[in-house]
C-alpha positions, 0 to 999 in steps of 0.5 A: 931348226925347222923349215917353214913352208906354210904360214897361217895369218889371221890378225885383228891388228893389220899394221906392219904386214907389208915387210913381213909379207915381203919376207915370206914371199922372198922365202917362198912361204905359202900363206893362208888367211881368213876374213879381213886379213885375207882381203888386206893381204890381197890389197897389198898385192900378195898371193894368199889362199883363203881359209874357206878355200883351203879347208873346203868349208865356208865361214859360218855364223857371221864369221864366228866359225872360220878357223875351227876346222880339223885341217887347220888344227891338225896341221898345227898340232901334229908332231912332225916326228910321230909316225901315227900323226903323219899317217893321220895327216896323209889319210885325211889329206891334211898338210903341215902349218909351220907358222901361225901369226895371230892377234886377237879381237880387240877385247881390251880396247872394246871395254874402254870404248863401249859399255854395250854388252853385245858388242863386248861379247862379239869381241871375245875371240875364240878361233884366234886363241885356240890356234895360238894355244895349239901352236904354242903347245907344239912349239917344237915344230911350229912357230907362233907370233902374237903381236905386230911388235914381234914381226921384225924379230921373226923376219930377222930369224927367218933371214938368219936361218934361210927360212927356218927358225931355231928351237930357242926362238920358238920356245920364247915365242911360245912363252909369250903366246901363252902369256897373251892367251892368259892375259886375254882370258883374264880380261874376259874373266874380270869383265864378267866378275865386274858385271856380276858384281863378284869381287871374290870369285872362286878363282881370282885372276890377276893380270898386268903389263910390265911397265919397267924392271926396277933397279931393285926392290925395297933393298938392293938384294931384292928384285923388282918390277912395276906392272899396270893393268893398263899399257902405261902408267897414268903418271908421267915422269918429266925429269930426274933419275929412274924411280925406285921401288920405294919411290913408287911406293911413296908416290902412290901413297902420296897420290892416294891422299892428295887425290882424296882432298878437295879438287885442285886443292891441298898438298901432302908430304910423304916419308916412308909411305906415311904423311908427315904434313898435309894442308888444304889451304887454298894459297899454294905457298901457305899450303906448302909452308903449313904442311912442312911446319907439321914435321920439317925434319921428317920432310927432308928427303921426302916426297911432296904431292901437290893436288894442283899445278905447280907454278914458279913461286912454289917451285922456288920454295920447294927448291930450298929443301932436299926432296926425292920427288915432287908431284903436281897436276902438271908444272908451269914452264918456269917451275920446270926450269927452276926444279930441273936444276937438280938433275936427280929430282924426280918431277911427276905429272899426275894430272891424269891420275884418277884413283878408282875403286879397285881391289887391294892385294897383299901377298904372303908366300903363296897366299893373297889377301884381297879387300876393297878400297877404303876410299869413300869420300866423307860427308857429315852424314857419316858422323854423329855428334855425341857430346853436349858441346857441338862443333862449329862449321870450321871445327867440323871441317877440320875434324873430317879433314883430320880423319881423312888424313888419319885413314892413310896413316899406319895404325895405330894412328892419331892426327892433330889438325888446326885450320885445315892443316895437320899439326901433329901425326902419330903413326904405326904404334902398337899402343894408341896411347903412344901414337897420341904422345908422338902426335902431341910431341911433334906438335909441341916441337914444330908448330907454333901454339895453335888454338882450336886443335882437333884430333882424329883417331883411326879406331875407338879409344878403348879407355879414357887415358888416350882422349884425356892425354889429347885434351890435356895437350889442348885438343878441343874436339875429337873424332873417332869410330864408335864400337867400344864397350867403354863408349859411354865412359868416353862420352862422359869424359868429353862432357865433363871436360867440355870436349866436342866428341864425334863418332864416325860410323866406320873404322879406318885402320891401315895396317 
C-alpha cells in the first residue's frame, strides 16, 4: 500500500472534477496544478497550489513549458526506498508527488475539427505525456490516472484504503497510461504520415479503440474483439442478438460493395464474405428479387445490404427468408416493426457508414501486409473497346457494373450480369476456367434465360478457352484487364465470334 499525500492535477478535460476534489479534500491530500486546471479548481472553491509557485519557475513560451521541471519529475520518478534518490530530494529541497492525474490536449478532436496545421501542432501535448510516462514507470510508488472515466475507480480505491492505493491498482493504471501515451503518439505519427503522403514509413503504428469483445472468433476456440480508429463504429445495431466475428466480416464485405453502387441505389446479398447476388434496379422490390434470383440457395442464412432506406413493402419480402442480418440506410418504423418479430435477426443502420480510402492490413505471425484500397470509382475512361463490335450504352453500363462486383469477389472471379443485375458468380477457384463454369452453372440453374448477358473477369484470360466457354453459354460482351501475352488471340477470338471485348486498364484481384 502507498499513502497519497500530494497530487498533481493537470487536465484538458475538466469534467467530473468536483467529486474527485471532494475525496482528496476529505483525505487531506495536497493538490498542485497548472493553467486552466488551477483556475477551475479555484473556481470550484478548493485549495490548490499553482505549479509555478510550487517550482518557483513561471510558465513560459506561451504555456508550452509549465510542468517540465526537475522538482516535478524528481517528485514523480524517485524510488521511495532508494537511499540515493531520497538523498537527492533532500539536497534539492524536492518533495514526493504520489498521485498524477493528467489527460492530454485534445489532439484527436482537433484533427476532426480543423485542417489548420498550426492549430494542430499546438494541440500536441508534451508536458502531459511526459508526466504520465514518468508516473506509469514508477507505478510501484506513484498512482497515475489518465481519464475522467477513471475518477470513480480512484475514489473507490482511496476510500477503501483510507487514502492509500494498492499495487495492483497502480499497476493496472500504469498499463492503461502507457496505452494512452502510445495511442496519442500513434495519432500524431499517422497525422505526419498523412500530410507527407507517406503510407509506408520505416515504422508503421497501428492504433484502435476497443469497441467490443466478441463471443469468439471465426471458430469457438478462437478469441476475438473488434476495434476502431474512432471511439465508436459508424454502423448502429438496431435489433437482434450480438454480432459475431463472422457477422462483422460479412457486414463489412457487404458495405464495401453496396457503398460502391450508385448513391441510394442497389442491394447486395453476401454469404461468407462473397456476394451471391447484386442488383442496382431502382425499384427496391425488383432489386431484391433480382439479386435473390442469382443464387437463392446461397442467400439462405446470408446478409442483405440495402444501399437505401428499408421500407415496409421490402421488409415483408425480406421476412420470408432466413437471414443473419439486414443492413439499410435506416429503416421506416413499419419496417422495423415487421423485422423485429424475429428476435435474433440483426438490423444494422449504415446510413452513417462512409467508406474512406484507407490502408488494408493482413497479418501472418509477426508480419503484416499493407496495401491501399482498391476502391476507385470506375468511369468509361478506365476502359478501351478492343473488338470490332462496339457495346451499346446499356451493355457498357452492365459491363462496368459487373466488373465493380467482380473486384469484390474472391479470385479467381467471374461475374455474369444482365439488366443491372448479377446472373451468375464464380468465385475463389484456382482455375479461371472453373470459375467460368461455376458462374455459368449458377445462371443456368437459377436465372430465367436472359438476353444480352455480359461477363467480367478480375484478371486477363491467359488462353481462349475461358472466354470461349462464356460465349458458348450466351455471353455477348466481356470485360477483362489486358496484359496477357495472348491478348491478341483473345481479341481475334472476340472478332471471329462477334463478341464485344473491352479491356480494363487495371487488374482487380481479391485474394
